[in-house]
N, C-alpha and C positions, 0 to 999 in steps of 0.2 A: 396653460388650455394644452400647450402637450402634451402633458401625462393624459388630457378627458380625448386629448385624436386619438391618443397611443392605445386609450381605452377599449375604445370606438375599432380601433383597426383589429383588435387582438375578438372584441365580440361579433366581427364581421368577419373573422379567418372562423370564429368554432362555428358560427352555421354554413358557413363552407364545408369545411368538413364534414357535418352533420349530412349537410344534401350530398358531398358522396356516395357516405356508408347505403342511398337509397337509389344510388344508381344498378340499374338492372340490367341481363348480360347487352353488350354493345361493341361495336366492329364498325373499323375507318372507310369512308368511303362515300360513293354518288352511284345507285344502281339507276338505270335506264332500262326503257323497255328498245328494241335493235330488232327488227326486219331485214332476214335473207334476198325477198325482194323490197325495197324500202319505194319506190315506187308507186307498187301497187299496193303494198303493206300488206303481205303475204311473209306468213312461214315465222307470226313474233316469238323471242323468244327474251329476256332476261338477265342480265350481268351488271355485275360489280364491279369499281373502278378502283385501285386505290394505293399509295406507299409507301409500303413499310421497309423501314432503315435501305433507306436513299434504292429501293428496288421497286419499278408496276408491278403490278400485278391485277390481271382480270382475269374474273370467277365466272360459273353461269351460273342460274339461280334459276330453282324450279318455278311454277307458279306459285306455286302454294307454300313455301316458305319467301315470297316476295311483301307479304305482311307484316311478317315477323322480320325480315330484315331490315326492311323499313323501319321497324321501333327501334329494334338494335342503332341502325346510324343514330338516332337521335338519338336516344344515350349518349353513345361516342359522343357529337356536337354541346350535349350538353355537359358533359366530363371534364370536352376541352374547356366551354365555358369558364367554368369552374376552378380549375387548372387556372387560365392568363390571372383571372381573380385573386386568388391570391397570390399567384406571384406578386401580381401589381399591387397588393396590402403588402406583401414581404419586405416588397424595395421599399415600399415608405417606411413602416415597422423602423425599416434598419436604418434608414435614414434616419429618423427624430429622434432612434437611439441613439446616434453617434453625434446629435443635437446636442441632448440631453448631459453625456457624459463631455464633450464638450465646456459648456456651460460649468460644468461642475469642478474640473483643472481647473481652471478660470478665475475663483473664486478664493 
C-alpha cells in the first residue's frame, strides 16, 4: 500500500515538473485601475502592486500592457499553485520514506 502511494506521488511530481516547463513569462502582483479623481472616475491609470523580498512595490502599467500583465500574473499564480502542490507531495513522500525505512529496521 505504501509503495503504491509512493509511485503515485512520484508520478504526480513528474506531472508538476512538466507543467512547470510550460510556464510562460510571469510576474507577481495585483493589477488595478486607479483614478486621479475617484469621485468622477477621471484620469484612469493602471498600477501593479506586489511584495518581493519583503519590499512592497507599485509600478505603473501602460494601457497597452494591461492584457499582457494580466497573463503574466495568471502564470505566476499557476506557478505558485504547482510549487505548493509539489511541496505538499514531497512532504508526504519524505514521511512515507521514513515509514518504509523504520519498518525495515524493525525486522
